[in-house]
MIGU-404075 format. One record per residue (C-alpha): residue number from 1; x, y, z. Coordinates in steps of 0.05 Angstrom, whole numbers, plus 5000, padded with zeros to 4 digits. Example, Ala and Ser with C-alpha at 12.3 -4.5 7.8 and 13.67 -1.06 7.14 Angstrom:
<pts>
k/x/y/z
1/5246/4910/5156
2/5273/4979/5143
</pts>
This chain:
<pts>
k/x/y/z
1/1412/4118/6153
2/1480/4115/6185
3/1494/4052/6145
4/1480/4089/6081
5/1528/4144/6101
6/1582/4093/6118
7/1572/4058/6050
8/1578/4126/6016
9/1641/4145/6053
10/1676/4079/6038
11/1651/4083/5966
12/1682/4151/5956
13/1747/4132/5992
14/1761/4064/5962
15/1721/4055/5898
16/1758/4069/5833
17/1739/4134/5801
18/1692/4099/5752
19/1632/4142/5733
20/1580/4088/5747
21/1608/4070/5815
22/1609/4143/5837
23/1539/4151/5808
24/1515/4094/5852
25/1547/4126/5913
26/1510/4191/5900
27/1445/4154/5888
28/1453/4124/5958
29/1465/4195/5983
30/1402/4221/5949
31/1360/4165/5978
32/1389/4178/6047
33/1374/4253/6043
34/1303/4240/6019
35/1288/4193/6076
36/1322/4236/6129
37/1286/4300/6107
38/1218/4264/6108
39/1230/4235/6177
40/1254/4302/6203
41/1191/4337/6181
42/1145/4283/6206
43/1180/4281/6273
44/1174/4357/6278
45/1100/4351/6264
46/1093/4300/6319
47/1127/4344/6370
48/1081/4406/6364
49/1007/4418/6362
50/0976/4426/6294
51/0963/4500/6306
52/1038/4510/6313
53/1060/4470/6252
54/1075/4531/6209
55/1120/4563/6262
56/1154/4496/6277
57/1170/4482/6204
58/1194/4553/6195
59/1241/4548/6254
60/1265/4480/6231
61/1280/4506/6161
62/1314/4568/6187
63/1360/4529/6234
64/1376/4478/6180
65/1391/4533/6129
66/1435/4573/6176
67/1472/4510/6197
68/1483/4488/6125
69/1508/4557/6105
70/1555/4564/6165
71/1584/4494/6156
72/1596/4507/6082
73/1632/4572/6096
74/1675/4543/6152
75/1694/4480/6115
76/1707/4520/6051
77/1753/4567/6088
78/1790/4510/6123
79/1796/4473/6057
80/1823/4535/6020
81/1871/4555/6075
82/1898/4487/6099
83/1874/4434/6050
84/1820/4381/6048
85/1847/4344/6109
86/1828/4401/6155
87/1760/4410/6123
88/1742/4337/6130
89/1774/4334/6199
90/1731/4392/6223
91/1669/4356/6196
92/1689/4291/6230
93/1701/4328/6296
94/1632/4360/6294
95/1599/4295/6274
96/1632/4258/6332
97/1616/4312/6383
98/1544/4316/6359
99/1536/4241/6365
100/1567/4242/6435
101/1521/4298/6456
102/1460/4262/6429
103/1477/4198/6465
104/1492/4231/6532
105/1432/4278/6531
106/1379/4225/6521
107/1330/4227/6578
108/1336/4161/6616
109/1267/4169/6648
110/1231/4177/6581
111/1196/4112/6559
112/1172/4119/6488
113/1109/4089/6460
114/1119/4037/6405
115/1104/4091/6353
116/1154/4140/6384
117/1205/4084/6391
118/1198/4069/6316
119/1209/4143/6299
120/1271/4146/6343
121/1299/4082/6313
122/1287/4109/6244
123/1322/4174/6260
124/1381/4136/6288
125/1386/4094/6225
126/1365/4027/6252
127/1301/4020/6210
</pts>
């Protein structure tokens, strides 16, 4: 998935503003979101017992919705007050810090099964 995001970013930055090229970039984005959302839900289902699926999906949706709303408000305010450079810079800073946190917080003792390893690789964008 990370490769799709990189292709999208370079496509938006460097491709001419031709309608069909931008349409292709957003098709890549739509495919990425569809895959990521599906993997996120299936991974959530794997982490909890079936009796707790409703609560787990509710918490997941609430956290995702609150995060999306807050990021939109913060980036919108930064963009309006200081320009797009600050909005994108804030997004890049959070992306980098989140990636660093994810990498440093992985449990070194945890040895995944082949199925879990496939899910982790998919979430990290390698499959």
